[in-house]
N, C-alpha and C positions, 0 to 999 in steps of 0.2 A: 504493499499499499504506500510505502514511502521508500524512496531510493535516492540518496544524495551522495554525490562524489566530489571531493575537493571543494566543498562549499565554503566560501569566504565572504566576509562582510568587513569593509574597511571604512572608517569614518575619519574626517579631519576636524580637529579641534583647534581653537585659537585663531589668531591672525598674524600676518607678517612674520617676525622672528619667533613668535610664540606658536606658530602653526605646527601641529603635530599629527602624524598618522597613527591611528589606533586600530589594531586588528581585533575587533570585537569577536569575530569567528575566523579561525585560522585554518582553513583546509580540512573540514571534518568530512568523514564518511559516515553514513547512517542508513540502516535498513530497519523497516518495521513490516512484519508479516501480517497478512490478513487475519483478523480475529484476535490480535495480540493487544494486551494493555501494557504499554510501556511508560514507565516513570522516568521523566527527564529531570535529573537532579543536579544542583550546582548552586554555588553562592551567588549573591548579587554581584553583577558585573562580570560574570564568568561567560557570558554569551548566550545564556539560556533563552531569554526573551527575544533577543535578536534572531536566533535560529528559528524559533517558533514563527516569528513575523515573516521570515523568508519563506517558510513552508506554506503558510496560509496566504501568500502573495501580497502582504501588506508592505513588504520591503524587498526590492530587487537585489539579488545577489551580486556582489562585486565580481566574483569569479566562481567557477565550478558549475555543477548542474544539480538539479533536483526534480524528481518526478513524483507527484502526489496523486494518488488514485488513478494512476496511469497517464497523467498529463504533466507537461513541463511547466514549472512555475514561472519561468521567464517568458515563454512564447505562447502558453495556453492558459493564462491566469483565469479567464472567465470559466473555462471548463473545470478548473481546480475548484473555484469557489462554489460551482454548482454541485460539486461532488462531496464536499466536506461540510461539517458543522463546526462552529467556532464559539467557544465561550471565553470572552476576554477576562483579564484579571479585574478590570474596572467595571464590568457589566455593559450591557447593551440596550437596556430598556429605558424608555422615557418616563420619568416619574409621574408626569401629569396625565398620562393616557391610561385608559382601562387596560388591564393585563390581557384580557381576551382580544381586544382590538389590536394590540401590539403583536400578539402571536399570529393572528389571522393575517394581518398586513404583511408580516414577515414571510409567511407561507406563500402569499400571493406574489411576492417579489420573486419567488423561485418558480413561478409559473403554475401554482396550484390554483384551482378555482376556489372562490370564497366558501362554497359549500364543503369541499374536501378539506380546506384549511381549518374551518371551524370544527368539523368532525374530528380531525387528527389532533387539533389543539385540545379539545375537551377530553379526548382519550389520554393524552399526555398529562393533562392537569390531574386526572384521576390517578394515573400511574405514579406521579410524583407528589401525591398528597397535597394537591392544590385545589381540592374540591371546594366549591363555594367562593372562589376568589376570582372568577372570570370577570366580574364587574367591579373588582377592586383595583385601585391604582397602586403601582409599586411603592410610592411614597408612603403608603399606609400598610406596607408589609413588613414582616420581620426580616432580619438578615438571611435566615435560612430559606424563607420563602422566596425572597428576591434571587438568591443564588439558584434555587431550583427552577425559577422562572427563566433565568438566563439559559440554563441547560435546555429547557423546553424550546426556547427560541432557536437553539442550535440544532434541535432534533426534528423540528416541524416538517422538514422536507425529506425525512428518513434517509440521512446521509450514511454512507458506508464507513466513513472515517470521521471521528470526532476529536477535536483539539480543545483540551480543557486547560486554561492557564490559571493556575492557583485557585482552583474552584472552591476551596474551603477556607481561604483567608478571612479572618475576622469572625468566623462562626464559633459558637459555644460548642463544648464537647458533644452534646446530645445531637445538635444539628449537624455536626461533622460526621458523626457515626451514621445518621440517617442518610446523608448524602453519599457516604461510602457504599451503602447498600444499593443506591440507585446507579452509581458508576459501575459497580460489578454487574448489575443487571443489564447495562448497555451491551456488554459482551455476551452474557449468558442467555439473555432473552431477546435482544435485538440483533445479535450477531455482528455488532459494530466493532471496529478497530478503534482503540482509544489511545491518544497521545497526551500524556498528563504531565504538566510541569508543577512542581511543588517544592516547598521548603521543609515540609513536615516529613521526617524520616519515618515515622510510624505509618503515615499515609502511603509513602512509596512502598514500604515493606508489605503492607496489607493488600494493596490493590494490584500491584504490578506483577505481570508474568516475567518481565525483564526490566532491569534498571540500567539506564545510560547515565554516566556521570561526566559532566563537562566542567572543565576548570581552565581559566585563562584562555578561553576560546578554542580549546582542544578536547576531544573525547579521550578521557583517561581510563574508562572502564565500560564494559557492556556485557552483562550477564544476569543470571537469576540472583535474587537477594541471597539465597542459600549458598550459591557458589562463591559470590563475592565475599561473604562472611567466612566461608571455609578457607579462603586464601589469607585471611588475617592470621598472624602467627600465634594461634593458640587461644584457649579460653582464659578469662581473667580469674585468678584465684586471689581472694582478698580475705585476710584473717587478722584477728586482733588477739594479742596475748594479754595475760593477766598482770604482768609486772615488767619493769624495765630490764630487770635481770635476765628475763627470758627472751628478749629481743634478738640478741646475737645468735643464740642457738636456733631460734625459729627462722631467722634470716638464712643461716647456713643450710637448714633442712629444706627450705623453700628454694634456695639457690641450686640444690641438687637436681631440681626438676624444671628450673626456670633460669633462662639466661639473663634476665633483667629484673631484679627484685628492687622495689622501691620501699623505703621505710619512712614512716611519718608518725613519730611518737611510738605508740603501742600497736600501730597498724601497719601491716605489710601487704604487698600486693606484687604479683608477677604473672606473666603469661606462661601457660603451661599447655603443651600439645597434648590433646586427648586427656583432658583433666579428669574425665569420668573414670579412667583407669589408673591415673597417677595419684589422685587425692587420697584414696583408702591407704595406700602405703605411706603417704606423707603423714596422715593422722596417726598411724602406728608409730612411726619414728618420733613424732613430737611427744606422744604419750610416754614412749620408753625413755625420752630424754628429760622428762619431768616438766614439759611445757604445758601449761593449762591455757586452753583457748576460751576466750569470752565469746567469740563468734567466728564462723567461717562461711564464706559465700563463693560460689562458682557461677560466673556470668559468662554466657555465650557472647561472641562478638556481635556488635551492633553495626548498623550502616554508618553511624558516625565514626566507629573504629575503622571501617573500610576507607572512609574518606580521609581519615588521619593518616592511614598507611599509605594511601596513594598520593596524597598532596602535601603531607607534613603538617597539616593543620586540621583542626576540627571544623566541621561544616557550620556549626553554630558560631565559632570564633571567626570563620571566614565571612559570615554574613555581616558581622559587626565591623570587620576591617577590610571590607571590599574596597578596591581602588576607586576613589571618588570620581576620577576622570572616566573610568569604564562605566560606572553607574550612571553618570550624567549622560554619556553618549548613548547608552542603551535606553535610559529613561526618556531622553528626548525624542526617541523614535516611537514611543508608545501612543 
C-alpha cells in the first residue's frame, strides 16, 4: 500500500548569511503491506510529520519516489487523495457546523451521493459511538467525541488506507482506550491498512503490527515490537538490599550475570540475558552469601529501551530536547 524509495525533504531556513539547508527527511525507504497497522515512531523534529505529509500529498518530495495505494504522490496526487483517509493531528472539522452536515459534505466531495453519504455517515456514527450527535456541533463535543468524528471524516468514502496523525493526543485514558478499540477495528472489521504516527509508546506497542522508528530524518529500525525489544541486551533486573554492608556482595553477584551494574544507595540494577533462567541462581547465591533482599523486580525491555539502544537517548528525553530548528521547519509545514 505504501512504497517509498530514497524519499527526501529539504527545507531552507534563515536568510542571507544565516541561510541554512535542513534535511528534515534524508533518503528513507519505507514499505507498508495491505492490511497492516504500522506505528511510525520518533521524537519531535525527527521528520515524522514531514514524511506523513509527503505521503498524503500535502508536501512534494524534494527527491526520491513514493507510491501510495498504487499511485505516485508527485505525479498522481488526486488519485492518491481519492484512495486514502487522513486524520490530521489538529483535526479537520469546522466547529460551527453540524457534525452530520460536515460528514455528509465531506463524502460528497469524494463523489458520493448525498443519500449514500448520509447513510454511510450514520453507520459510522453508530460504530464509533457518536449516536445522537448528528445534529451537534463539534464545538459542543468532548475531546474524545471530536477525535472520533475526525476519524469518521477520514473513513466516509471507505478508503483502503488510513493515515492517523497523533489520533489520541490530549485525550483522557478512557477516551484513548476506546479509540484504540476503534483503530484496531479498522483493520479487523474494515480490512483497512493503517499508518499511525504517535508519541505514546504504549499506543504503538498495543496497536501496531510493525513499528518503524525515525530519528534525525532517517529510518533506524523497522520490525515488530517483540522483535525490537528482543534486540535490547537483556531484561532489567532491579533489586534492593537491606543494608549498606550488603551492597558490595550484591553488586558482585549481580555482575556475575550482568555486564553493566548500576548502584544507587541500596538499589542495584543491571541488564541480564534470559533473566528468567538466571535470576533463580542469583537468588540462591545472594541467600548463601547472607544478603537479604528488600525487593527484586525483573522488567522486560520496553520500546523506550529500544529507542535508547538505537539512538543513545530516551524517546521522552528526545521529545523535550528536539532540535528547535527542525521542529520549526516541520511545524511550519503543518
